[in-house]
N, CA, C and O atoms as CSV, one atom per row, in Angstrom:
chain,resi,resn,atom,element,x,y,z
A,1,ARG,N,N,-113.268,-47.708,-38.548
A,1,ARG,CA,C,-112.216,-47.451,-38.967
A,1,ARG,C,C,-111.399,-48.267,-37.916
A,1,ARG,O,O,-110.402,-48.655,-38.525
A,2,LEU,N,N,-111.354,-48.655,-36.792
A,2,LEU,CA,C,-110.623,-49.451,-36.006
A,2,LEU,C,C,-110.755,-50.877,-36.396
A,2,LEU,O,O,-109.828,-51.652,-36.161
A,3,GLN,N,N,-111.794,-51.255,-36.949
A,3,GLN,CA,C,-111.893,-52.885,-37.235
A,3,GLN,C,C,-111.028,-53.086,-38.675
A,3,GLN,O,O,-110.487,-54.108,-39.095
A,4,LEU,N,N,-111.084,-51.955,-39.180
A,4,LEU,CA,C,-110.374,-52.187,-40.752
A,4,LEU,C,C,-109.010,-52.960,-40.713
A,4,LEU,O,O,-108.942,-53.860,-41.549
A,5,PRO,N,N,-107.943,-52.796,-39.935
A,5,PRO,CA,C,-106.755,-53.255,-39.629
A,5,PRO,C,C,-106.924,-55.013,-38.810
A,5,PRO,O,O,-106.142,-55.953,-38.947
A,6,LYS,N,N,-107.985,-54.979,-38.124
A,6,LYS,CA,C,-108.373,-56.313,-37.359
A,6,LYS,C,C,-109.129,-57.280,-38.409
A,6,LYS,O,O,-108.989,-58.499,-38.307
A,7,ARG,N,N,-109.777,-56.822,-39.223
A,7,ARG,CA,C,-110.527,-57.398,-39.982
A,7,ARG,C,C,-110.679,-57.174,-41.494
A,7,ARG,O,O,-111.747,-57.327,-42.087
A,8,PRO,N,N,-109.398,-56.757,-42.134
A,8,PRO,CA,C,-109.649,-56.387,-43.273
A,8,PRO,C,C,-110.477,-56.978,-44.551
A,8,PRO,O,O,-111.008,-56.304,-45.434
A,9,GLN,N,N,-110.462,-58.196,-44.454
A,9,GLN,CA,C,-111.322,-58.932,-45.369
A,9,GLN,C,C,-112.667,-58.318,-45.445
A,9,GLN,O,O,-113.010,-58.142,-46.614
A,10,ASP,N,N,-113.534,-57.938,-44.567
A,10,ASP,CA,C,-114.480,-57.374,-44.411
A,10,ASP,C,C,-114.796,-56.148,-45.112
A,10,ASP,O,O,-115.955,-55.742,-45.193
A,11,PHE,N,N,-113.961,-55.636,-45.544
A,11,PHE,CA,C,-113.656,-54.016,-46.259
A,11,PHE,C,C,-113.091,-54.224,-47.486
A,11,PHE,O,O,-113.719,-53.552,-48.305
A,12,ILE,N,N,-112.236,-54.812,-47.985
A,12,ILE,CA,C,-111.579,-54.903,-49.010
A,12,ILE,C,C,-111.692,-56.058,-49.678
A,12,ILE,O,O,-111.134,-57.012,-49.135
A,13,GLN,N,N,-112.372,-56.315,-50.924
A,13,GLN,CA,C,-112.587,-57.258,-52.066
A,13,GLN,C,C,-111.487,-57.354,-52.849
A,13,GLN,O,O,-110.998,-56.406,-53.464
A,14,ILE,N,N,-111.036,-58.590,-52.849
A,14,ILE,CA,C,-110.072,-59.191,-53.720
A,14,ILE,C,C,-110.688,-59.508,-55.010
A,14,ILE,O,O,-111.900,-59.692,-54.900
A,15,GLN,N,N,-110.174,-59.643,-56.347
A,15,GLN,CA,C,-110.392,-59.990,-57.449
A,15,GLN,C,C,-109.288,-60.700,-58.275
A,15,GLN,O,O,-108.720,-59.902,-59.020
A,16,VAL,N,N,-108.806,-62.009,-58.360
A,16,VAL,CA,C,-107.821,-62.230,-59.294
A,16,VAL,C,C,-108.318,-62.590,-60.864
A,16,VAL,O,O,-109.301,-63.175,-61.320
A,17,ASN,N,N,-107.353,-62.062,-61.347
A,17,ASN,CA,C,-107.733,-62.501,-63.064
A,17,ASN,C,C,-106.337,-62.825,-63.824
A,17,ASN,O,O,-105.262,-62.662,-63.246
A,18,ARG,N,N,-106.414,-63.238,-64.995
A,18,ARG,CA,C,-105.197,-63.454,-65.751
A,18,ARG,C,C,-105.085,-62.316,-66.717
A,18,ARG,O,O,-106.109,-61.891,-67.251
A,19,ASP,N,N,-103.769,-61.729,-67.011
A,19,ASP,CA,C,-103.806,-60.831,-68.179
A,19,ASP,C,C,-103.827,-61.565,-69.578
A,19,ASP,O,O,-104.019,-62.781,-69.604
A,20,ARG,N,N,-103.666,-60.967,-70.544
A,20,ARG,CA,C,-103.481,-61.724,-72.007
A,20,ARG,C,C,-102.150,-62.919,-72.164
A,20,ARG,O,O,-102.050,-63.848,-72.966
A,21,ARG,N,N,-101.404,-62.571,-71.294
A,21,ARG,CA,C,-100.233,-63.537,-71.365
A,21,ARG,C,C,-100.477,-64.806,-70.094
A,21,ARG,O,O,-99.644,-65.701,-69.952
A,22,GLY,N,N,-101.479,-64.733,-69.403
A,22,GLY,CA,C,-101.815,-65.881,-68.544
A,22,GLY,C,C,-101.253,-65.657,-66.995
A,22,GLY,O,O,-101.414,-66.496,-66.109
A,23,TYR,N,N,-100.598,-64.449,-66.821
A,23,TYR,CA,C,-100.291,-64.068,-65.530
A,23,TYR,C,C,-101.225,-63.517,-64.675
A,23,TYR,O,O,-102.018,-62.739,-65.205
A,24,LEU,N,N,-101.356,-63.748,-63.308
A,24,LEU,CA,C,-102.265,-62.927,-62.586
A,24,LEU,C,C,-102.048,-61.843,-62.304
A,24,LEU,O,O,-100.931,-61.373,-62.087
A,25,THR,N,N,-103.488,-61.057,-62.245
A,25,THR,CA,C,-103.553,-59.451,-61.801
A,25,THR,C,C,-104.143,-59.866,-60.389
A,25,THR,O,O,-104.848,-60.861,-60.220
A,26,VAL,N,N,-103.802,-59.067,-59.502
A,26,VAL,CA,C,-104.804,-59.060,-58.323
A,26,VAL,C,C,-105.374,-57.286,-57.967
A,26,VAL,O,O,-104.703,-56.261,-57.851
A,27,THR,N,N,-106.674,-57.483,-57.883
A,27,THR,CA,C,-107.257,-56.229,-57.809
A,27,THR,C,C,-107.946,-55.932,-56.502
A,27,THR,O,O,-108.716,-56.777,-56.044
A,28,ALA,N,N,-107.725,-54.764,-55.846
A,28,ALA,CA,C,-108.390,-54.713,-54.495
A,28,ALA,C,C,-109.266,-53.603,-54.535
A,28,ALA,O,O,-108.899,-52.582,-55.116
A,29,THR,N,N,-110.463,-53.675,-53.952
A,29,THR,CA,C,-111.422,-52.636,-53.763
A,29,THR,C,C,-111.614,-52.401,-52.555
A,29,THR,O,O,-111.646,-53.307,-51.722
A,30,ASN,N,N,-111.762,-51.232,-52.281
A,30,ASN,CA,C,-111.913,-50.476,-50.972
A,30,ASN,C,C,-113.240,-50.511,-50.606
A,30,ASN,O,O,-113.762,-49.588,-51.230
A,31,HIS,N,N,-114.037,-51.041,-49.969
A,31,HIS,CA,C,-115.288,-51.126,-49.730
A,31,HIS,C,C,-115.561,-50.279,-48.199
A,31,HIS,O,O,-116.676,-50.224,-47.681
A,32,SER,N,N,-114.565,-49.770,-47.723
A,32,SER,CA,C,-114.659,-49.085,-46.201
A,32,SER,C,C,-114.721,-47.372,-46.780
A,32,SER,O,O,-114.580,-47.010,-47.948
A,33,VAL,N,N,-114.954,-46.568,-45.668
A,33,VAL,CA,C,-115.408,-45.169,-45.703
A,33,VAL,C,C,-114.221,-44.554,-45.694
A,33,VAL,O,O,-114.293,-43.383,-46.067
A,34,VAL,N,N,-112.668,-45.101,-45.264
A,34,VAL,CA,C,-111.688,-44.335,-45.308
A,34,VAL,C,C,-110.586,-44.908,-46.305
A,34,VAL,O,O,-110.619,-46.086,-46.660
A,35,PRO,N,N,-109.602,-44.010,-46.743
A,35,PRO,CA,C,-108.684,-44.619,-47.269
A,35,PRO,C,C,-107.822,-45.881,-46.715
A,35,PRO,O,O,-107.666,-46.093,-45.513
A,36,VAL,N,N,-107.370,-46.558,-47.583
A,36,VAL,CA,C,-106.278,-47.517,-47.054
A,36,VAL,C,C,-105.219,-47.614,-47.727
A,36,VAL,O,O,-105.104,-47.028,-48.803
A,37,HIS,N,N,-104.330,-48.317,-47.251
A,37,HIS,CA,C,-102.845,-48.431,-48.089
A,37,HIS,C,C,-102.223,-49.709,-47.491
A,37,HIS,O,O,-102.749,-50.286,-46.539
A,38,GLY,N,N,-101.101,-50.129,-48.072
A,38,GLY,CA,C,-100.515,-51.275,-47.722
A,38,GLY,C,C,-100.945,-52.612,-47.569
A,38,GLY,O,O,-100.580,-53.416,-46.711
A,39,VAL,N,N,-102.090,-52.833,-48.864
A,39,VAL,CA,C,-102.845,-53.947,-48.868
A,39,VAL,C,C,-101.738,-55.308,-49.069
A,39,VAL,O,O,-100.678,-55.254,-49.693
A,40,ARG,N,N,-102.221,-56.348,-48.462
A,40,ARG,CA,C,-101.345,-57.600,-48.604
A,40,ARG,C,C,-102.006,-58.745,-49.043
A,40,ARG,O,O,-102.720,-59.093,-48.102
A,41,VAL,N,N,-102.134,-59.451,-49.901
A,41,VAL,CA,C,-102.965,-60.320,-50.326
A,41,VAL,C,C,-102.153,-61.771,-50.159
A,41,VAL,O,O,-101.075,-61.887,-50.742
A,42,ASP,N,N,-102.601,-62.723,-49.472
A,42,ASP,CA,C,-102.300,-64.050,-49.485
A,42,ASP,C,C,-102.725,-65.088,-50.177
A,42,ASP,O,O,-103.740,-65.685,-49.819
A,43,VAL,N,N,-101.995,-65.473,-51.305
A,43,VAL,CA,C,-102.207,-66.455,-52.336
A,43,VAL,C,C,-101.645,-67.813,-52.204
A,43,VAL,O,O,-100.454,-67.987,-51.944
A,44,SER,N,N,-102.383,-68.666,-52.358
A,44,SER,CA,C,-102.021,-70.179,-52.163
A,44,SER,C,C,-102.341,-70.577,-53.648
A,44,SER,O,O,-103.341,-70.095,-54.180
A,45,ILE,N,N,-101.488,-71.481,-54.364
A,45,ILE,CA,C,-101.543,-71.959,-55.615
A,45,ILE,C,C,-101.244,-73.680,-55.376
A,45,ILE,O,O,-100.281,-74.231,-54.842
A,46,LEU,N,N,-102.247,-74.150,-55.884
A,46,LEU,CA,C,-102.462,-75.399,-56.063
A,46,LEU,C,C,-101.696,-76.018,-57.351
A,46,LEU,O,O,-102.124,-75.630,-58.438
A,47,GLN,N,N,-100.507,-77.028,-57.362
A,47,GLN,CA,C,-99.936,-77.027,-58.301
A,47,GLN,C,C,-99.325,-78.382,-58.400
A,47,GLN,O,O,-98.235,-78.402,-57.829
A,48,GLN,N,N,-99.640,-79.447,-58.898
A,48,GLN,CA,C,-99.113,-80.886,-59.092
A,48,GLN,C,C,-98.941,-81.237,-57.870
A,48,GLN,O,O,-97.803,-81.395,-57.429
A,49,ASN,N,N,-100.289,-81.462,-56.940
A,49,ASN,CA,C,-100.232,-81.882,-55.543
A,49,ASN,C,C,-99.406,-81.194,-54.792
A,49,ASN,O,O,-98.798,-81.860,-53.954
A,50,ARG,N,N,-99.163,-79.897,-54.838
A,50,ARG,CA,C,-98.375,-79.220,-53.757
A,50,ARG,C,C,-99.189,-77.865,-53.766
A,50,ARG,O,O,-99.921,-77.522,-54.695
A,51,THR,N,N,-98.971,-77.153,-52.631
A,51,THR,CA,C,-99.390,-75.797,-52.444
A,51,THR,C,C,-98.422,-75.098,-52.145
A,51,THR,O,O,-97.579,-75.311,-51.274
A,52,TYR,N,N,-98.533,-74.025,-53.036
A,52,TYR,CA,C,-97.304,-73.003,-53.055
A,52,TYR,C,C,-98.123,-71.665,-52.546
A,52,TYR,O,O,-99.229,-71.287,-52.932
A,53,ARG,N,N,-97.194,-71.018,-51.498
A,53,ARG,CA,C,-98.122,-69.568,-50.724
A,53,ARG,C,C,-97.089,-68.659,-50.998
A,53,ARG,O,O,-95.899,-68.863,-50.754
A,54,THR,N,N,-97.609,-67.559,-51.558
A,54,THR,CA,C,-96.927,-65.977,-51.582
A,54,THR,C,C,-97.486,-64.928,-51.160
A,54,THR,O,O,-98.578,-65.128,-50.629
A,55,THR,N,N,-97.102,-63.775,-51.206
A,55,THR,CA,C,-97.853,-62.697,-50.884
A,55,THR,C,C,-97.827,-61.692,-51.856
A,55,THR,O,O,-96.726,-61.468,-52.359
A,56,VAL,N,N,-98.668,-61.113,-52.191
A,56,VAL,CA,C,-98.829,-59.969,-53.268
A,56,VAL,C,C,-99.175,-58.536,-52.484
A,56,VAL,O,O,-100.191,-58.269,-51.842
A,57,SER,N,N,-98.161,-57.810,-52.708
A,57,SER,CA,C,-98.779,-56.495,-52.166
A,57,SER,C,C,-99.215,-55.304,-53.095
A,57,SER,O,O,-98.766,-55.252,-54.240
A,58,ILE,N,N,-100.023,-54.411,-52.659
A,58,ILE,CA,C,-100.622,-53.422,-53.286
A,58,ILE,C,C,-100.407,-52.208,-52.425
A,58,ILE,O,O,-101.258,-51.709,-51.688
A,59,PRO,N,N,-99.324,-51.840,-52.581
A,59,PRO,CA,C,-98.701,-50.680,-51.590
A,59,PRO,C,C,-99.349,-49.177,-51.625
A,59,PRO,O,O,-99.273,-48.416,-50.661
A,60,GLU,N,N,-99.990,-48.848,-52.845
A,60,GLU,CA,C,-100.589,-47.481,-52.917
A,60,GLU,C,C,-101.905,-47.257,-52.084
A,60,GLU,O,O,-102.598,-48.147,-51.591
A,61,LEU,N,N,-102.150,-45.693,-52.012
A,61,LEU,CA,C,-103.294,-45.629,-51.344
A,61,LEU,C,C,-104.336,-45.949,-52.177
A,61,LEU,O,O,-104.312,-45.610,-53.360
A,62,ILE,N,N,-105.354,-46.635,-51.644
A,62,ILE,CA,C,-106.819,-46.844,-52.232
A,62,ILE,C,C,-107.793,-46.214,-51.542
A,62,ILE,O,O,-108.187,-46.536,-50.422
A,63,ALA,N,N,-108.242,-45.185,-52.301
A,63,ALA,CA,C,-109.695,-44.363,-51.531
A,63,ALA,C,C,-111.000,-45.274,-51.474
A,63,ALA,O,O,-111.264,-46.324,-52.061
A,64,PRO,N,N,-111.683,-44.552,-50.615
A,64,PRO,CA,C,-113.076,-45.273,-50.471
A,64,PRO,C,C,-113.679,-45.613,-51.895
A,64,PRO,O,O,-113.510,-44.836,-52.834
A,65,ASN,N,N,-114.352,-46.735,-52.022
A,65,ASN,CA,C,-115.046,-47.282,-53.310
A,65,ASN,C,C,-113.876,-47.117,-54.385
A,65,ASN,O,O,-114.310,-47.001,-55.531
A,66,ALA,N,N,-112.970,-47.094,-54.306
A,66,ALA,CA,C,-111.904,-47.233,-55.378
A,66,ALA,C,C,-111.205,-48.600,-55.493
A,66,ALA,O,O,-111.579,-49.573,-54.838
A,67,SER,N,N,-110.144,-48.629,-56.380
A,67,SER,CA,C,-109.762,-50.262,-56.393
A,67,SER,C,C,-108.077,-49.626,-56.893
A,67,SER,O,O,-107.827,-48.498,-57.319
A,68,ALA,N,N,-107.168,-50.705,-56.680
A,68,ALA,CA,C,-106.065,-50.830,-57.215
A,68,ALA,C,C,-105.503,-52.145,-57.620
A,68,ALA,O,O,-105.807,-53.196,-57.058
A,69,ARG,N,N,-104.628,-52.046,-58.667
A,69,ARG,CA,C,-104.349,-53.268,-59.142
A,69,ARG,C,C,-102.739,-53.671,-58.903
A,69,ARG,O,O,-101.994,-52.734,-58.616
A,70,SER,N,N,-102.285,-54.728,-58.984
A,70,SER,CA,C,-101.078,-55.216,-59.056
A,70,SER,C,C,-100.956,-56.386,-60.176
A,70,SER,O,O,-101.717,-57.339,-60.341
A,71,ILE,N,N,-99.823,-56.057,-60.875
A,71,ILE,CA,C,-99.551,-57.232,-62.078
A,71,ILE,C,C,-98.159,-58.363,-61.465
A,71,ILE,O,O,-96.967,-58.093,-61.314
A,72,THR,N,N,-98.775,-59.432,-61.263
A,72,THR,CA,C,-97.887,-60.342,-60.533
A,72,THR,C,C,-96.841,-61.129,-61.991
A,72,THR,O,O,-96.911,-60.994,-63.213
A,73,SER,N,N,-95.978,-61.907,-61.130
A,73,SER,CA,C,-95.170,-62.897,-62.215
A,73,SER,C,C,-95.715,-64.340,-61.902
A,73,SER,O,O,-95.096,-65.324,-62.308
A,74,LEU,N,N,-96.841,-64.454,-61.202
A,74,LEU,CA,C,-97.571,-65.760,-60.989
A,74,LEU,C,C,-98.123,-66.398,-62.130
A,74,LEU,O,O,-99.247,-66.019,-62.460
A,75,GLY,N,N,-97.572,-67.290,-62.809
A,75,GLY,CA,C,-98.159,-67.889,-63.963
A,75,GLY,C,C,-97.017,-68.401,-64.961
A,75,GLY,O,O,-95.858,-68.680,-64.653
A,76,PRO,N,N,-97.523,-68.453,-66.042
A,76,PRO,CA,C,-98.702,-68.217,-66.697
A,76,PRO,C,C,-99.674,-69.395,-66.354
A,76,PRO,O,O,-99.253,-70.546,-66.239
A,77,PHE,N,N,-101.048,-69.048,-66.188
A,77,PHE,CA,C,-102.216,-70.202,-66.225
A,77,PHE,C,C,-102.709,-70.429,-67.797
A,77,PHE,O,O,-102.512,-69.570,-68.657
A,78,ALA,N,N,-103.302,-71.556,-68.037
A,78,ALA,CA,C,-103.654,-71.666,-69.426
A,78,ALA,C,C,-105.173,-71.379,-69.614
A,78,ALA,O,O,-105.659,-71.509,-70.737
A,79,SER,N,N,-105.877,-71.028,-68.649
A,79,SER,CA,C,-107.302,-70.597,-68.377
A,79,SER,C,C,-107.786,-70.230,-67.135
A,79,SER,O,O,-107.385,-70.533,-66.011
A,80,ASP,N,N,-108.748,-69.500,-67.516
A,80,ASP,CA,C,-109.447,-68.857,-66.156
A,80,ASP,C,C,-109.894,-69.991,-65.258
A,80,ASP,O,O,-109.695,-69.977,-64.044
A,81,ASP,N,N,-110.501,-70.967,-65.895
A,81,ASP,CA,C,-111.023,-72.369,-65.033
A,81,ASP,C,C,-109.638,-72.980,-64.322
A,81,ASP,O,O,-109.865,-73.763,-63.400
A,82,ILE,N,N,-108.593,-72.789,-64.553
A,82,ILE,CA,C,-107.385,-73.426,-63.644
A,82,ILE,C,C,-107.474,-72.562,-62.793
A,82,ILE,O,O,-107.514,-72.942,-61.623
A,83,VAL,N,N,-107.536,-71.105,-63.091
A,83,VAL,CA,C,-107.381,-70.167,-61.876
A,83,VAL,C,C,-108.263,-70.371,-60.852
A,83,VAL,O,O,-107.979,-70.320,-59.656
A,84,ARG,N,N,-109.522,-70.642,-61.412
A,84,ARG,CA,C,-110.548,-70.978,-60.461
A,84,ARG,C,C,-110.310,-72.032,-59.682
A,84,ARG,O,O,-110.202,-71.789,-58.479
A,85,ARG,N,N,-110.179,-73.339,-60.102
A,85,ARG,CA,C,-110.016,-74.260,-59.146
A,85,ARG,C,C,-108.514,-74.476,-58.484
A,85,ARG,O,O,-108.331,-75.364,-57.652
A,86,ASN,N,N,-107.577,-73.696,-58.868
A,86,ASN,CA,C,-106.051,-73.874,-58.342
A,86,ASN,C,C,-105.761,-72.744,-57.443
A,86,ASN,O,O,-104.894,-72.849,-56.575
A,87,VAL,N,N,-106.418,-71.712,-57.605
A,87,VAL,CA,C,-105.844,-70.419,-56.688
A,87,VAL,C,C,-106.803,-69.757,-55.862
A,87,VAL,O,O,-107.764,-69.120,-56.291
A,88,ARG,N,N,-106.530,-69.917,-54.748
A,88,ARG,CA,C,-107.132,-69.306,-53.129
A,88,ARG,C,C,-106.276,-67.968,-52.914
A,88,ARG,O,O,-105.098,-67.924,-53.269
A,89,PHE,N,N,-106.923,-66.881,-52.316
A,89,PHE,CA,C,-106.410,-65.578,-51.791
A,89,PHE,C,C,-107.458,-65.206,-50.762
A,89,PHE,O,O,-108.638,-65.546,-50.682
A,90,ARG,N,N,-106.640,-64.338,-49.918
A,90,ARG,CA,C,-107.248,-63.598,-49.001
A,90,ARG,C,C,-106.626,-62.260,-48.878
A,90,ARG,O,O,-105.756,-61.870,-49.656
A,91,VAL,N,N,-107.028,-61.649,-48.013
A,91,VAL,CA,C,-106.727,-60.001,-47.495
A,91,VAL,C,C,-105.878,-60.601,-46.211
A,91,VAL,O,O,-106.277,-61.075,-45.147
A,92,GLY,N,N,-104.696,-60.416,-46.675
A,92,GLY,CA,C,-103.684,-60.553,-45.451
A,92,GLY,C,C,-103.880,-59.607,-44.303
A,92,GLY,O,O,-104.378,-59.901,-43.216
A,93,SER,N,N,-103.431,-58.447,-44.672
A,93,SER,CA,C,-103.559,-57.318,-43.758
A,93,SER,C,C,-103.912,-56.091,-44.967
A,93,SER,O,O,-103.867,-56.252,-46.186
A,94,ALA,N,N,-104.234,-54.971,-44.300
A,94,ALA,CA,C,-104.109,-53.556,-44.606
A,94,ALA,C,C,-104.435,-52.623,-43.304
A,94,ALA,O,O,-104.973,-52.965,-42.251
A,95,SER,N,N,-103.898,-51.215,-43.737
A,95,SER,CA,C,-103.723,-50.411,-42.875
A,95,SER,C,C,-104.611,-49.148,-43.210
A,95,SER,O,O,-104.743,-48.944,-44.417
A,96,VAL,N,N,-105.264,-48.236,-42.331
A,96,VAL,CA,C,-105.761,-47.018,-42.558
A,96,VAL,C,C,-104.934,-46.160,-43.118
A,96,VAL,O,O,-103.885,-45.975,-42.500
A,97,ALA,N,N,-105.104,-45.509,-44.222
A,97,ALA,CA,C,-104.061,-44.310,-44.457
A,97,ALA,C,C,-103.975,-42.946,-43.449
A,97,ALA,O,O,-105.022,-42.510,-42.971
A,98,PRO,N,N,-102.990,-42.452,-43.221
A,98,PRO,CA,C,-102.895,-41.583,-42.434
A,98,PRO,C,C,-103.644,-40.275,-42.795
A,98,PRO,O,O,-103.603,-39.309,-42.032
């Protein structure tokens, strides 16, 4: 419980996919034993030799072993391969739900 805010990446798995229009969706899965909320995902996108950084928030409560998804305005990306090569992400922060 005390480790989650200090090392959220050890407890929350992030998956990034494209929706049918090519925009990124970010899914956070809570692998801890406590509910979490306020997940923030740091996203870096390499485009034309520049790196753009942004944060995606998933504010809702995520129960243990459950997932929540955020639909973003990042994109559109032409293929999953472009996303794999050019998008990096990590859990920036998360809180234990009260």
